[in-house]
CHARMM-style PDB file with segment names, atoms N, HN, CA, C and O in Angstrom:
ATOM      1  N   MET     1       0.838  -1.177   0.000  1.00  0.00      PROA
ATOM      2  CA  MET     1       0.000   0.000   0.000  1.00  0.00      PROA
ATOM      3  C   MET     1       0.882   1.239   0.000  1.00  0.00      PROA
ATOM      4  O   MET     1       0.912   1.992   0.973  1.00  0.00      PROA
ATOM      5  N   ASP     2       1.587   1.439  -1.078  1.00  0.00      PROA
ATOM      6  HN  ASP     2       1.563   0.826  -1.869  1.00  0.00      PROA
ATOM      7  CA  ASP     2       2.485   2.566  -1.196  1.00  0.00      PROA
ATOM      8  C   ASP     2       1.825   3.640  -2.043  1.00  0.00      PROA
ATOM      9  O   ASP     2       1.316   3.359  -3.128  1.00  0.00      PROA
ATOM     10  N   VAL     3       1.834   4.862  -1.549  1.00  0.00      PROA
ATOM     11  HN  VAL     3       2.248   5.090  -0.667  1.00  0.00      PROA
ATOM     12  CA  VAL     3       1.232   5.978  -2.270  1.00  0.00      PROA
ATOM     13  C   VAL     3       2.347   6.882  -2.757  1.00  0.00      PROA
ATOM     14  O   VAL     3       3.117   7.414  -1.957  1.00  0.00      PROA
ATOM     15  N   THR     4       2.437   7.058  -4.072  1.00  0.00      PROA
ATOM     16  HN  THR     4       1.813   6.626  -4.722  1.00  0.00      PROA
ATOM     17  CA  THR     4       3.445   7.954  -4.632  1.00  0.00      PROA
ATOM     18  C   THR     4       2.760   8.941  -5.557  1.00  0.00      PROA
ATOM     19  O   THR     4       1.817   8.608  -6.274  1.00  0.00      PROA
ATOM     20  N   VAL     5       3.262  10.160  -5.520  1.00  0.00      PROA
ATOM     21  HN  VAL     5       4.028  10.431  -4.937  1.00  0.00      PROA
ATOM     22  CA  VAL     5       2.757  11.220  -6.391  1.00  0.00      PROA
ATOM     23  C   VAL     5       3.957  11.842  -7.081  1.00  0.00      PROA
ATOM     24  O   VAL     5       4.876  12.325  -6.420  1.00  0.00      PROA
ATOM     25  N   ILE     6       3.954  11.834  -8.392  1.00  0.00      PROA
ATOM     26  HN  ILE     6       3.208  11.441  -8.930  1.00  0.00      PROA
ATOM     27  CA  ILE     6       5.039  12.420  -9.169  1.00  0.00      PROA
ATOM     28  C   ILE     6       4.634  13.851  -9.519  1.00  0.00      PROA
ATOM     29  O   ILE     6       3.586  14.088 -10.121  1.00  0.00      PROA
ATOM     30  N   VAL     7       5.483  14.794  -9.130  1.00  0.00      PROA
ATOM     31  HN  VAL     7       6.334  14.602  -8.641  1.00  0.00      PROA
ATOM     32  CA  VAL     7       5.200  16.209  -9.346  1.00  0.00      PROA
ATOM     33  C   VAL     7       5.853  16.630 -10.651  1.00  0.00      PROA
ATOM     34  O   VAL     7       7.041  16.398 -10.871  1.00  0.00      PROA
ATOM     35  N   GLY     8       5.055  17.257 -11.515  1.00  0.00      PROA
ATOM     36  HN  GLY     8       4.089  17.446 -11.336  1.00  0.00      PROA
ATOM     37  CA  GLY     8       5.571  17.739 -12.783  1.00  0.00      PROA
ATOM     38  C   GLY     8       6.455  18.962 -12.605  1.00  0.00      PROA
ATOM     39  O   GLY     8       6.514  19.543 -11.521  1.00  0.00      PROA
ATOM     40  N   ASP     9       7.146  19.351 -13.679  1.00  0.00      PROA
ATOM     41  HN  ASP     9       7.098  18.878 -14.559  1.00  0.00      PROA
ATOM     42  CA  ASP     9       8.078  20.483 -13.615  1.00  0.00      PROA
ATOM     43  C   ASP     9       7.365  21.790 -13.271  1.00  0.00      PROA
ATOM     44  O   ASP     9       7.809  22.523 -12.387  1.00  0.00      PROA
ATOM     45  N   ASN    10       6.281  22.082 -13.953  1.00  0.00      PROA
ATOM     46  HN  ASN    10       5.920  21.486 -14.671  1.00  0.00      PROA
ATOM     47  CA  ASN    10       5.581  23.352 -13.753  1.00  0.00      PROA
ATOM     48  C   ASN    10       4.330  23.198 -12.899  1.00  0.00      PROA
ATOM     49  O   ASN    10       3.486  24.093 -12.882  1.00  0.00      PROA
ATOM     50  N   GLU    11       4.196  22.090 -12.196  1.00  0.00      PROA
ATOM     51  HN  GLU    11       4.883  21.362 -12.210  1.00  0.00      PROA
ATOM     52  CA  GLU    11       2.999  21.839 -11.398  1.00  0.00      PROA
ATOM     53  C   GLU    11       3.119  22.508 -10.028  1.00  0.00      PROA
ATOM     54  O   GLU    11       4.144  22.372  -9.360  1.00  0.00      PROA
ATOM     55  N   PRO    12       2.092  23.219  -9.614  1.00  0.00      PROA
ATOM     56  CA  PRO    12       2.146  23.821  -8.275  1.00  0.00      PROA
ATOM     57  C   PRO    12       2.105  22.754  -7.184  1.00  0.00      PROA
ATOM     58  O   PRO    12       1.528  21.680  -7.359  1.00  0.00      PROA
ATOM     59  N   VAL    13       2.723  23.075  -6.072  1.00  0.00      PROA
ATOM     60  HN  VAL    13       3.192  23.947  -5.931  1.00  0.00      PROA
ATOM     61  CA  VAL    13       2.804  22.132  -4.963  1.00  0.00      PROA
ATOM     62  C   VAL    13       1.409  21.846  -4.402  1.00  0.00      PROA
ATOM     63  O   VAL    13       1.133  20.728  -3.967  1.00  0.00      PROA
ATOM     64  N   GLU    14       0.535  22.847  -4.410  1.00  0.00      PROA
ATOM     65  HN  GLU    14       0.759  23.755  -4.764  1.00  0.00      PROA
ATOM     66  CA  GLU    14      -0.819  22.674  -3.866  1.00  0.00      PROA
ATOM     67  C   GLU    14      -1.579  21.581  -4.604  1.00  0.00      PROA
ATOM     68  O   GLU    14      -2.272  20.781  -3.975  1.00  0.00      PROA
ATOM     69  N   SER    15      -1.461  21.534  -5.921  1.00  0.00      PROA
ATOM     70  HN  SER    15      -0.898  22.184  -6.432  1.00  0.00      PROA
ATOM     71  CA  SER    15      -2.173  20.494  -6.671  1.00  0.00      PROA
ATOM     72  C   SER    15      -1.571  19.119  -6.407  1.00  0.00      PROA
ATOM     73  O   SER    15      -2.295  18.124  -6.378  1.00  0.00      PROA
ATOM     74  N   ALA    16      -0.261  19.051  -6.216  1.00  0.00      PROA
ATOM     75  HN  ALA    16       0.327  19.860  -6.240  1.00  0.00      PROA
ATOM     76  CA  ALA    16       0.378  17.769  -5.897  1.00  0.00      PROA
ATOM     77  C   ALA    16      -0.074  17.285  -4.523  1.00  0.00      PROA
ATOM     78  O   ALA    16      -0.312  16.093  -4.329  1.00  0.00      PROA
ATOM     79  N   ILE    17      -0.191  18.203  -3.577  1.00  0.00      PROA
ATOM     80  HN  ILE    17       0.002  19.172  -3.735  1.00  0.00      PROA
ATOM     81  CA  ILE    17      -0.668  17.831  -2.239  1.00  0.00      PROA
ATOM     82  C   ILE    17      -2.108  17.357  -2.315  1.00  0.00      PROA
ATOM     83  O   ILE    17      -2.482  16.390  -1.650  1.00  0.00      PROA
ATOM     84  N   ARG    18      -2.924  18.039  -3.128  1.00  0.00      PROA
ATOM     85  HN  ARG    18      -2.620  18.824  -3.668  1.00  0.00      PROA
ATOM     86  CA  ARG    18      -4.328  17.638  -3.299  1.00  0.00      PROA
ATOM     87  C   ARG    18      -4.414  16.229  -3.876  1.00  0.00      PROA
ATOM     88  O   ARG    18      -5.217  15.419  -3.413  1.00  0.00      PROA
ATOM     89  N   ARG    19      -3.587  15.926  -4.893  1.00  0.00      PROA
ATOM     90  HN  ARG    19      -2.935  16.584  -5.270  1.00  0.00      PROA
ATOM     91  CA  ARG    19      -3.576  14.574  -5.479  1.00  0.00      PROA
ATOM     92  C   ARG    19      -3.099  13.539  -4.463  1.00  0.00      PROA
ATOM     93  O   ARG    19      -3.626  12.428  -4.409  1.00  0.00      PROA
ATOM     94  N   PHE    20      -2.092  13.908  -3.651  1.00  0.00      PROA
ATOM     95  HN  PHE    20      -1.664  14.810  -3.694  1.00  0.00      PROA
ATOM     96  CA  PHE    20      -1.589  13.001  -2.628  1.00  0.00      PROA
ATOM     97  C   PHE    20      -2.675  12.676  -1.609  1.00  0.00      PROA
ATOM     98  O   PHE    20      -2.854  11.514  -1.246  1.00  0.00      PROA
ATOM     99  N   LYS    21      -3.401  13.691  -1.146  1.00  0.00      PROA
ATOM    100  HN  LYS    21      -3.256  14.635  -1.442  1.00  0.00      PROA
ATOM    101  CA  LYS    21      -4.476  13.465  -0.179  1.00  0.00      PROA
ATOM    102  C   LYS    21      -5.559  12.560  -0.761  1.00  0.00      PROA
ATOM    103  O   LYS    21      -6.088  11.690  -0.069  1.00  0.00      PROA
ATOM    104  N   LYS    22      -5.884  12.769  -2.036  1.00  0.00      PROA
ATOM    105  HN  LYS    22      -5.454  13.476  -2.598  1.00  0.00      PROA
ATOM    106  CA  LYS    22      -6.902  11.938  -2.685  1.00  0.00      PROA
ATOM    107  C   LYS    22      -6.436  10.490  -2.772  1.00  0.00      PROA
ATOM    108  O   LYS    22      -7.213   9.573  -2.506  1.00  0.00      PROA
ATOM    109  N   ASP    23      -5.173  10.275  -3.142  1.00  0.00      PROA
ATOM    110  HN  ASP    23      -4.542  11.020  -3.357  1.00  0.00      PROA
ATOM    111  CA  ASP    23      -4.630   8.916  -3.246  1.00  0.00      PROA
ATOM    112  C   ASP    23      -4.583   8.223  -1.889  1.00  0.00      PROA
ATOM    113  O   ASP    23      -4.865   7.029  -1.785  1.00  0.00      PROA
ATOM    114  N   VAL    24      -4.224   8.976  -0.848  1.00  0.00      PROA
ATOM    115  HN  VAL    24      -3.995   9.945  -0.933  1.00  0.00      PROA
ATOM    116  CA  VAL    24      -4.163   8.400   0.493  1.00  0.00      PROA
ATOM    117  C   VAL    24      -5.553   7.986   0.952  1.00  0.00      PROA
ATOM    118  O   VAL    24      -5.718   6.917   1.539  1.00  0.00      PROA
ATOM    119  N   SER    25      -6.558   8.826   0.689  1.00  0.00      PROA
ATOM    120  HN  SER    25      -6.423   9.694   0.212  1.00  0.00      PROA
ATOM    121  CA  SER    25      -7.910   8.473   1.112  1.00  0.00      PROA
ATOM    122  C   SER    25      -8.441   7.278   0.319  1.00  0.00      PROA
ATOM    123  O   SER    25      -9.179   6.459   0.867  1.00  0.00      PROA
ATOM    124  N   LYS    26      -8.080   7.166  -0.951  1.00  0.00      PROA
ATOM    125  HN  LYS    26      -7.481   7.832  -1.396  1.00  0.00      PROA
ATOM    126  CA  LYS    26      -8.508   6.019  -1.762  1.00  0.00      PROA
ATOM    127  C   LYS    26      -7.854   4.724  -1.289  1.00  0.00      PROA
ATOM    128  O   LYS    26      -8.477   3.662  -1.310  1.00  0.00      PROA
ATOM    129  N   SER    27      -6.592   4.817  -0.863  1.00  0.00      PROA
ATOM    130  HN  SER    27      -6.086   5.679  -0.846  1.00  0.00      PROA
ATOM    131  CA  SER    27      -5.862   3.608  -0.506  1.00  0.00      PROA
ATOM    132  C   SER    27      -6.322   3.007   0.814  1.00  0.00      PROA
ATOM    133  O   SER    27      -6.075   1.828   1.071  1.00  0.00      PROA
ATOM    134  N   GLY    28      -6.989   3.797   1.660  1.00  0.00      PROA
ATOM    135  HN  GLY    28      -7.189   4.754   1.452  1.00  0.00      PROA
ATOM    136  CA  GLY    28      -7.494   3.275   2.917  1.00  0.00      PROA
ATOM    137  C   GLY    28      -6.530   3.400   4.081  1.00  0.00      PROA
ATOM    138  O   GLY    28      -6.777   2.824   5.140  1.00  0.00      PROA
ATOM    139  N   HSD    29      -5.450   4.128   3.921  1.00  0.00      PROA
ATOM    140  HN  HSD    29      -5.249   4.596   3.060  1.00  0.00      PROA
ATOM    141  CA  HSD    29      -4.476   4.299   4.998  1.00  0.00      PROA
ATOM    142  C   HSD    29      -5.102   4.961   6.224  1.00  0.00      PROA
ATOM    143  O   HSD    29      -4.895   4.509   7.349  1.00  0.00      PROA
ATOM    144  N   LEU    30      -5.861   6.024   6.008  1.00  0.00      PROA
ATOM    145  HN  LEU    30      -6.029   6.392   5.093  1.00  0.00      PROA
ATOM    146  CA  LEU    30      -6.447   6.737   7.144  1.00  0.00      PROA
ATOM    147  C   LEU    30      -7.468   5.882   7.872  1.00  0.00      PROA
ATOM    148  O   LEU    30      -7.555   5.929   9.099  1.00  0.00      PROA
ATOM    149  N   PHE    31      -8.249   5.094   7.123  1.00  0.00      PROA
ATOM    150  HN  PHE    31      -8.178   5.055   6.126  1.00  0.00      PROA
ATOM    151  CA  PHE    31      -9.225   4.199   7.733  1.00  0.00      PROA
ATOM    152  C   PHE    31      -8.529   3.194   8.640  1.00  0.00      PROA
ATOM    153  O   PHE    31      -8.962   2.964   9.769  1.00  0.00      PROA
ATOM    154  N   GLU    32      -7.447   2.596   8.144  1.00  0.00      PROA
ATOM    155  HN  GLU    32      -7.095   2.782   7.227  1.00  0.00      PROA
ATOM    156  CA  GLU    32      -6.687   1.625   8.936  1.00  0.00      PROA
ATOM    157  C   GLU    32      -6.068   2.281  10.162  1.00  0.00      PROA
ATOM    158  O   GLU    32      -6.056   1.695  11.245  1.00  0.00      PROA
ATOM    159  N   LEU    33      -5.558   3.487   9.996  1.00  0.00      PROA
ATOM    160  HN  LEU    33      -5.568   3.963   9.116  1.00  0.00      PROA
ATOM    161  CA  LEU    33      -4.957   4.189  11.117  1.00  0.00      PROA
ATOM    162  C   LEU    33      -5.976   4.438  12.214  1.00  0.00      PROA
ATOM    163  O   LEU    33      -5.696   4.195  13.387  1.00  0.00      PROA
ATOM    164  N   ARG    34      -7.140   4.913  11.850  1.00  0.00      PROA
ATOM    165  HN  ARG    34      -7.368   5.110  10.897  1.00  0.00      PROA
ATOM    166  CA  ARG    34      -8.185   5.168  12.841  1.00  0.00      PROA
ATOM    167  C   ARG    34      -8.670   3.872  13.478  1.00  0.00      PROA
ATOM    168  O   ARG    34      -8.956   3.835  14.675  1.00  0.00      PROA
ATOM    169  N   ARG    35      -8.761   2.817  12.686  1.00  0.00      PROA
ATOM    170  HN  ARG    35      -8.529   2.847  11.714  1.00  0.00      PROA
ATOM    171  CA  ARG    35      -9.247   1.546  13.199  1.00  0.00      PROA
ATOM    172  C   ARG    35      -8.258   0.948  14.193  1.00  0.00      PROA
ATOM    173  O   ARG    35      -8.671   0.330  15.174  1.00  0.00      PROA
ATOM    174  N   ARG    36      -6.977   1.121  13.959  1.00  0.00      PROA
ATOM    175  HN  ARG    36      -6.641   1.623  13.162  1.00  0.00      PROA
ATOM    176  CA  ARG    36      -5.951   0.517  14.813  1.00  0.00      PROA
ATOM    177  C   ARG    36      -5.497   1.430  15.945  1.00  0.00      PROA
ATOM    178  O   ARG    36      -4.582   1.079  16.690  1.00  0.00      PROA
ATOM    179  N   ARG    37      -6.118   2.584  16.082  1.00  0.00      PROA
ATOM    180  HN  ARG    37      -6.861   2.869  15.477  1.00  0.00      PROA
ATOM    181  CA  ARG    37      -5.690   3.530  17.108  1.00  0.00      PROA
ATOM    182  C   ARG    37      -5.844   2.947  18.507  1.00  0.00      PROA
ATOM    183  O   ARG    37      -4.994   3.162  19.370  1.00  0.00      PROA
ATOM    184  N   TYR    38      -6.924   2.213  18.729  1.00  0.00      PROA
ATOM    185  HN  TYR    38      -7.615   2.038  18.028  1.00  0.00      PROA
ATOM    186  CA  TYR    38      -7.175   1.607  20.033  1.00  0.00      PROA
ATOM    187  C   TYR    38      -7.336   0.104  19.852  1.00  0.00      PROA
ATOM    188  O   TYR    38      -7.679  -0.372  18.769  1.00  0.00      PROA
ATOM    189  N   PHE    39      -7.085  -0.631  20.919  1.00  0.00      PROA
ATOM    190  HN  PHE    39      -6.807  -0.245  21.798  1.00  0.00      PROA
ATOM    191  CA  PHE    39      -7.255  -2.080  20.875  1.00  0.00      PROA
ATOM    192  C   PHE    39      -8.734  -2.404  20.717  1.00  0.00      PROA
ATOM    193  O   PHE    39      -9.591  -1.795  21.357  1.00  0.00      PROA
ATOM    194  N   GLU    40      -9.011  -3.361  19.867  1.00  0.00      PROA
ATOM    195  HN  GLU    40      -8.314  -3.856  19.348  1.00  0.00      PROA
ATOM    196  CA  GLU    40     -10.387  -3.754  19.580  1.00  0.00      PROA
ATOM    197  C   GLU    40     -10.610  -5.168  20.114  1.00  0.00      PROA
ATOM    198  O   GLU    40      -9.913  -6.106  19.726  1.00  0.00      PROA
ATOM    199  N   THR    41     -11.581  -5.307  21.001  1.00  0.00      PROA
ATOM    200  HN  THR    41     -12.147  -4.545  21.316  1.00  0.00      PROA
ATOM    201  CA  THR    41     -11.871  -6.628  21.554  1.00  0.00      PROA
ATOM    202  C   THR    41     -12.581  -7.462  20.497  1.00  0.00      PROA
ATOM    203  O   THR    41     -13.007  -6.944  19.465  1.00  0.00      PROA
ATOM    204  N   ASN    42     -12.704  -8.763  20.766  1.00  0.00      PROA
ATOM    205  HN  ASN    42     -12.358  -9.184  21.605  1.00  0.00      PROA
ATOM    206  CA  ASN    42     -13.373  -9.648  19.812  1.00  0.00      PROA
ATOM    207  C   ASN    42     -14.835  -9.254  19.633  1.00  0.00      PROA
ATOM    208  O   ASN    42     -15.372  -9.339  18.528  1.00  0.00      PROA
ATOM    209  N   THR    43     -15.483  -8.823  20.718  1.00  0.00      PROA
ATOM    210  HN  THR    43     -15.048  -8.753  21.616  1.00  0.00      PROA
ATOM    211  CA  THR    43     -16.879  -8.407  20.619  1.00  0.00      PROA
ATOM    212  C   THR    43     -17.015  -7.182  19.730  1.00  0.00      PROA
ATOM    213  O   THR    43     -17.902  -7.127  18.878  1.00  0.00      PROA
ATOM    214  N   GLU    44     -16.140  -6.197  19.923  1.00  0.00      PROA
ATOM    215  HN  GLU    44     -15.420  -6.242  20.615  1.00  0.00      PROA
ATOM    216  CA  GLU    44     -16.183  -4.993  19.094  1.00  0.00      PROA
ATOM    217  C   GLU    44     -15.909  -5.325  17.634  1.00  0.00      PROA
ATOM    218  O   GLU    44     -16.523  -4.751  16.736  1.00  0.00      PROA
ATOM    219  N   LYS    45     -14.988  -6.251  17.400  1.00  0.00      PROA
ATOM    220  HN  LYS    45     -14.489  -6.718  18.130  1.00  0.00      PROA
ATOM    221  CA  LYS    45     -14.660  -6.663  16.040  1.00  0.00      PROA
ATOM    222  C   LYS    45     -15.874  -7.314  15.373  1.00  0.00      PROA
ATOM    223  O   LYS    45     -16.177  -7.044  14.211  1.00  0.00      PROA
ATOM    224  N   ARG    46     -16.561  -8.173  16.124  1.00  0.00      PROA
ATOM    225  HN  ARG    46     -16.316  -8.393  17.068  1.00  0.00      PROA
ATOM    226  CA  ARG    46     -17.750  -8.851  15.601  1.00  0.00      PROA
ATOM    227  C   ARG    46     -18.845  -7.832  15.278  1.00  0.00      PROA
ATOM    228  O   ARG    46     -19.500  -7.936  14.241  1.00  0.00      PROA
ATOM    229  N   ILE    47     -19.044  -6.854  16.156  1.00  0.00      PROA
ATOM    230  HN  ILE    47     -18.512  -6.770  16.998  1.00  0.00      PROA
ATOM    231  CA  ILE    47     -20.061  -5.822  15.928  1.00  0.00      PROA
ATOM    232  C   ILE    47     -19.717  -4.994  14.689  1.00  0.00      PROA
ATOM    233  O   ILE    47     -20.591  -4.697  13.875  1.00  0.00      PROA
ATOM    234  N   ARG    48     -18.431  -4.620  14.547  1.00  0.00      PROA
ATOM    235  HN  ARG    48     -17.721  -4.861  15.209  1.00  0.00      PROA
ATOM    236  CA  ARG    48     -17.996  -3.828  13.397  1.00  0.00      PROA
ATOM    237  C   ARG    48     -18.188  -4.601  12.089  1.00  0.00      PROA
ATOM    238  O   ARG    48     -18.647  -4.043  11.093  1.00  0.00      PROA
ATOM    239  N   LYS    49     -17.833  -5.883  12.101  1.00  0.00      PROA
ATOM    240  HN  LYS    49     -17.460  -6.336  12.911  1.00  0.00      PROA
ATOM    241  CA  LYS    49     -17.977  -6.685  10.888  1.00  0.00      PROA
ATOM    242  C   LYS    49     -19.448  -6.898  10.533  1.00  0.00      PROA
ATOM    243  O   LYS    49     -19.804  -6.904   9.355  1.00  0.00      PROA
ATOM    244  N   ALA    50     -20.304  -7.071  11.538  1.00  0.00      PROA
ATOM    245  HN  ALA    50     -20.015  -7.066  12.496  1.00  0.00      PROA
ATOM    246  CA  ALA    50     -21.737  -7.242  11.280  1.00  0.00      PROA
ATOM    247  C   ALA    50     -22.327  -5.964  10.688  1.00  0.00      PROA
ATOM    248  O   ALA    50     -23.155  -6.021   9.778  1.00  0.00      PROA
ATOM    249  N   ALA    51     -21.902  -4.821  11.202  1.00  0.00      PROA
ATOM    250  HN  ALA    51     -21.230  -4.775  11.941  1.00  0.00      PROA
ATOM    251  CA  ALA    51     -22.396  -3.546  10.676  1.00  0.00      PROA
ATOM    252  C   ALA    51     -21.935  -3.365   9.230  1.00  0.00      PROA
ATOM    253  O   ALA    51     -22.703  -2.901   8.387  1.00  0.00      PROA
ATOM    254  N   ALA    52     -20.687  -3.729   8.943  1.00  0.00      PROA
ATOM    255  HN  ALA    52     -20.064  -4.106   9.628  1.00  0.00      PROA
ATOM    256  CA  ALA    52     -20.183  -3.622   7.571  1.00  0.00      PROA
ATOM    257  C   ALA    52     -20.951  -4.551   6.639  1.00  0.00      PROA
ATOM    258  O   ALA    52     -21.246  -4.181   5.503  1.00  0.00      PROA
ATOM    259  N   ALA    53     -21.277  -5.752   7.107  1.00  0.00      PROA
ATOM    260  HN  ALA    53     -21.037  -6.053   8.030  1.00  0.00      PROA
ATOM    261  CA  ALA    53     -22.038  -6.697   6.290  1.00  0.00      PROA
ATOM    262  C   ALA    53     -23.444  -6.165   6.021  1.00  0.00      PROA
ATOM    263  O   ALA    53     -23.969  -6.324   4.919  1.00  0.00      PROA
ATOM    264  N   ARG    54     -24.060  -5.527   7.040  1.00  0.00      PROA
ATOM    265  HN  ARG    54     -23.633  -5.398   7.935  1.00  0.00      PROA
ATOM    266  CA  ARG    54     -25.386  -4.933   6.838  1.00  0.00      PROA
ATOM    267  C   ARG    54     -25.332  -3.822   5.795  1.00  0.00      PROA
ATOM    268  O   ARG    54     -26.196  -3.740   4.923  1.00  0.00      PROA
ATOM    269  N   ARG    55     -24.308  -2.962   5.888  1.00  0.00      PROA
ATOM    270  HN  ARG    55     -23.606  -3.029   6.597  1.00  0.00      PROA
ATOM    271  CA  ARG    55     -24.173  -1.882   4.904  1.00  0.00      PROA
ATOM    272  C   ARG    55     -23.979  -2.447   3.499  1.00  0.00      PROA
ATOM    273  O   ARG    55     -24.586  -1.969   2.541  1.00  0.00      PROA
ATOM    274  N   LYS    56     -23.134  -3.460   3.386  1.00  0.00      PROA
ATOM    275  HN  LYS    56     -22.641  -3.848   4.165  1.00  0.00      PROA
ATOM    276  CA  LYS    56     -22.856  -4.063   2.084  1.00  0.00      PROA
ATOM    277  C   LYS    56     -24.112  -4.705   1.500  1.00  0.00      PROA
ATOM    278  O   LYS    56     -24.374  -4.578   0.304  1.00  0.00      PROA
ATOM    279  N   ALA    57     -24.890  -5.394   2.339  1.00  0.00      PROA
ATOM    280  HN  ALA    57     -24.677  -5.497   3.311  1.00  0.00      PROA
ATOM    281  CA  ALA    57     -26.120  -6.040   1.876  1.00  0.00      PROA
ATOM    282  C   ALA    57     -27.147  -4.989   1.453  1.00  0.00      PROA
ATOM    283  O   ALA    57     -27.868  -5.178   0.474  1.00  0.00      PROA
ATOM    284  N   LYS    58     -27.209  -3.893   2.187  1.00  0.00      PROA
ATOM    285  HN  LYS    58     -26.623  -3.738   2.983  1.00  0.00      PROA
ATOM    286  CA  LYS    58     -28.151  -2.822   1.853  1.00  0.00      PROA
ATOM    287  C   LYS    58     -27.814  -2.222   0.487  1.00  0.00      PROA
ATOM    288  O   LYS    58     -28.704  -1.973  -0.325  1.00  0.00      PROA
ATOM    289  N   ILE    59     -26.536  -1.995   0.244  1.00  0.00      PROA
ATOM    290  HN  ILE    59     -25.812  -2.198   0.904  1.00  0.00      PROA
ATOM    291  CA  ILE    59     -26.115  -1.449  -1.052  1.00  0.00      PROA
ATOM    292  C   ILE    59     -26.395  -2.456  -2.157  1.00  0.00      PROA
ATOM    293  O   ILE    59     -26.821  -2.077  -3.249  1.00  0.00      PROA
ATOM    294  N   ALA    60     -26.158  -3.743  -1.882  1.00  0.00      PROA
ATOM    295  HN  ALA    60     -25.812  -4.050  -0.995  1.00  0.00      PROA
ATOM    296  CA  ALA    60     -26.412  -4.776  -2.887  1.00  0.00      PROA
ATOM    297  C   ALA    60     -27.898  -4.852  -3.223  1.00  0.00      PROA
ATOM    298  O   ALA    60     -28.268  -5.019  -4.385  1.00  0.00      PROA
ATOM    299  N   ARG    61     -28.755  -4.728  -2.195  1.00  0.00      PROA
ATOM    300  HN  ARG    61     -28.454  -4.593  -1.251  1.00  0.00      PROA
ATOM    301  CA  ARG    61     -30.201  -4.735  -2.459  1.00  0.00      PROA
ATOM    302  C   ARG    61     -30.601  -3.543  -3.300  1.00  0.00      PROA
ATOM    303  O   ARG    61     -31.414  -3.676  -4.215  1.00  0.00      PROA
ATOM    304  N   ARG    62     -30.047  -2.384  -3.007  1.00  0.00      PROA
ATOM    305  HN  ARG    62     -29.386  -2.276  -2.264  1.00  0.00      PROA
ATOM    306  CA  ARG    62     -30.378  -1.177  -3.778  1.00  0.00      PROA
ATOM    307  C   ARG    62     -29.967  -1.320  -5.234  1.00  0.00      PROA
ATOM    308  O   ARG    62     -30.738  -0.990  -6.135  1.00  0.00      PROA
ATOM    309  N   THR    63     -28.749  -1.813  -5.470  1.00  0.00      PROA
ATOM    310  HN  THR    63     -28.123  -2.081  -4.738  1.00  0.00      PROA
ATOM    311  CA  THR    63     -28.291  -1.942  -6.852  1.00  0.00      PROA
ATOM    312  C   THR    63     -29.098  -3.006  -7.591  1.00  0.00      PROA
ATOM    313  O   THR    63     -29.404  -2.841  -8.772  1.00  0.00      PROA
ATOM    314  N   ALA    64     -29.445  -4.091  -6.910  1.00  0.00      PROA
ATOM    315  HN  ALA    64     -29.197  -4.226  -5.951  1.00  0.00      PROA
ATOM    316  CA  ALA    64     -30.230  -5.141  -7.558  1.00  0.00      PROA
ATOM    317  C   ALA    64     -31.617  -4.604  -7.907  1.00  0.00      PROA
ATOM    318  O   ALA    64     -32.140  -4.877  -8.988  1.00  0.00      PROA
ATOM    319  N   ARG    65     -32.205  -3.845  -6.994  1.00  0.00      PROA
ATOM    320  HN  ARG    65     -31.780  -3.624  -6.116  1.00  0.00      PROA
ATOM    321  CA  ARG    65     -33.537  -3.270  -7.249  1.00  0.00      PROA
ATOM    322  C   ARG    65     -33.459  -2.268  -8.382  1.00  0.00      PROA
ATOM    323  O   ARG    65     -34.353  -2.202  -9.226  1.00  0.00      PROA
ATOM    324  N   HSD    66     -32.385  -1.483  -8.400  1.00  0.00      PROA
ATOM    325  HN  HSD    66     -31.659  -1.537  -7.715  1.00  0.00      PROA
ATOM    326  CA  HSD    66     -32.209  -0.473  -9.442  1.00  0.00      PROA
ATOM    327  C   HSD    66     -32.007  -1.132 -10.806  1.00  0.00      PROA
ATOM    328  O   HSD    66     -32.539  -0.650 -11.806  1.00  0.00      PROA
ATOM    329  N   GLU    67     -31.246  -2.226 -10.859  1.00  0.00      PROA
ATOM    330  HN  GLU    67     -30.814  -2.618 -10.046  1.00  0.00      PROA
ATOM    331  CA  GLU    67     -30.993  -2.905 -12.129  1.00  0.00      PROA
ATOM    332  C   GLU    67     -32.250  -3.572 -12.653  1.00  0.00      PROA
ATOM    333  O   GLU    67     -32.444  -3.648 -13.866  1.00  0.00      PROA
ATOM    334  N   ARG    68     -33.113  -4.062 -11.760  1.00  0.00      PROA
ATOM    335  HN  ARG    68     -32.955  -4.000 -10.774  1.00  0.00      PROA
ATOM    336  CA  ARG    68     -34.349  -4.732 -12.211  1.00  0.00      PROA
ATOM    337  C   ARG    68     -35.341  -3.743 -12.806  1.00  0.00      PROA
ATOM    338  O   ARG    68     -36.172  -4.122 -13.632  1.00  0.00      PROA
ATOM    339  N   SER    69     -35.264  -2.467 -12.393  1.00  0.00      PROA
ATOM    340  HN  SER    69     -34.589  -2.159 -11.723  1.00  0.00      PROA
ATOM    341  CA  SER    69     -36.243  -1.498 -12.857  1.00  0.00      PROA
ATOM    342  C   SER    69     -36.033  -1.089 -14.306  1.00  0.00      PROA
ATOM    343  O   SER    69     -36.929  -0.501 -14.912  1.00  0.00      PROA
ATOM    344  N   PHE    70     -34.866  -1.388 -14.876  1.00  0.00      PROA
ATOM    345  HN  PHE    70     -34.139  -1.866 -14.384  1.00  0.00      PROA
ATOM    346  CA  PHE    70     -34.607  -1.000 -16.268  1.00  0.00      PROA
ATOM    347  C   PHE    70     -34.987  -2.069 -17.224  1.00  0.00      PROA
ATOM    348  OT1 PHE    70     -34.831  -1.900 -18.433  1.00  0.00      PROA
TER     349      PHE     70
END
C-alpha cells in the first residue's frame, strides 16, 4: 500500500498535495490508522464486521432493485 505522487516540472505544490491526499484516502491508509488507534476486543470486532455486512447487503439490495427497474 504505497502511495506515490510524481510532481511535474511546472505543477504547483498545492495540486500535488491535493492529489496526494486523494490517493491516500482512496488507498485506505487513514481508515486503517483510525481503526488501529485503540485495541479492539473480539466483541467490538464482531459488531464492526456485522455492521459492515449490513451496509454491504443494503447497497447490494439497492443496486439489484435499481438494475431490475430497467
